[in-house]
N, C-alpha and C positions, 0 to 999 in steps of 0.2 A: 681384496674384494670379498664380499660375502658370498656364500654358496648360492643364495637365491639369485643374486645379480648374475653370477656366472651361468647358472642354468637358464635364466631369461635371455642372456646374450646368445648362448649356444642355440636355444630354441629359435630365436629370431633369425639367426644366420642360416639355420637349417631350412626354415620356411622360405627365406629369400632365395637360397640356392635352388630349392625345389621349383619355385615359381620361375626362376630364370631359365631352368632347363626346359620346362614346359613351353615357355615362350620361344626359346631358341629352336626347339624342335618342331614347333608348329608352323606349317606353311600357310595357315589361314583357312585352308579347306576343311580342317577338322572341326572348326567352329562355323558351320555353315547351316543355312536354313534349307538347304536343298537347291537353292537357286543362287544365292549371293553369300559371300563371306562377310565377316564383320568388317574387314578392311574395305570391301566394296561398298557396304552401307556407309561407312565413314567417308569414303571418297565422294559418294553421291551427295551426302548431306553437307559436307565441307564445301563442295563446289557450289551448291545452292546458297550457302551462307555467304561465300565470297561474292557471288553475283546478286545478292539481295540488295534492295534499295538502301536500307539502313547502313549496311557495310560498304556499299559502293560509294556512298557520299563521303565518308571519312573514316572508315574502319581501319584498324591497325592490325595487319595480318600476323605480326609477331606475337600478338596477345591472344590469339585463338587457342582455346584449350577445350578438349573434350572432357566433360566432367562426369556425365552419367549416360549409360545406355540401358534402356528399359524395354523389355518385351511385354506385350499386352498380356493381361491375366487370362484372356480367353484362349491362350496357347496358339494364336495365329502366328505361325512361324515365318510368314512372309512379311511381317511388319515389325519395325523397330522404331523407337523414339530416341534420338540422340540429343543430348543437351550440351551446348557449348557456351562458354563465356568468352567475351571479347570486349575490346574498348574502342570507342570512337573519340574523335577530337572535339566534338561538340555535343550538346544536349539534344535530345529528341530522337525521333524514329523516322524512317523512310527518307525520301528525297526532300531535303530541307533547304534547297537552294533559293527559294523565294520567301523564306521565313527569317524572322529575327531569332537568332539562337545564341546561346552562351558558348564561348570558346573554352570549354572545360572538358578534361578527360572524363568520359562517362563509361561506367561499367554496364554491360548488357549481358543478358542470358537469353538464349534462344533454344526452344524445343522444336526440333525438326523431326517429323514423322516420315519415314520412308517405307513404302509398301510396294512390293513387287518391283523394286528398282526405281520407283518414282516418288518424288516428294509429294505428299498429300496434305500436309499441314505444317505451318511454320509460325509459331507464336513467339514474339520477342518481348521479354520482360513481363510477360503475363498480361500485357495490355495492347500490343500491336500485332495485327495479323499481317505478316509479310506478304502473303499471297494476295490478299485483297488490297493491301496498301492503305489500311485504315485502322483506326483504333477500335477495339472490341466494345460492343455495347455491354454495359454493366447492369 
């Protein structure tokens, strides 16, 4: 192996080991907004997602993945937006029981904002307001 490759591998291993130590020693409370931990925000948002109309219709729980966590730029520490991806067995959003829909695996992305322990906003695929149960006006 070339020296550069060896150095890159050692650096990567060192970073991964350091990160795993931080994660293993964290009880969640170290990354807290003073009221809720990151894990609690995730639990609140995930529960909302699982009970949302789009997911309830035909969501596949094993496909849920947390992809992004964003804090607002105004440094409001009681508010986080969590972005999840998931799949459904049919096209569309919301309760589609009275609609003609395509039986096709459909990828979705939902941005769920949790503020002071409550979901205040949930937008699916950038076009569907889960809380209102309607498409967004463009």
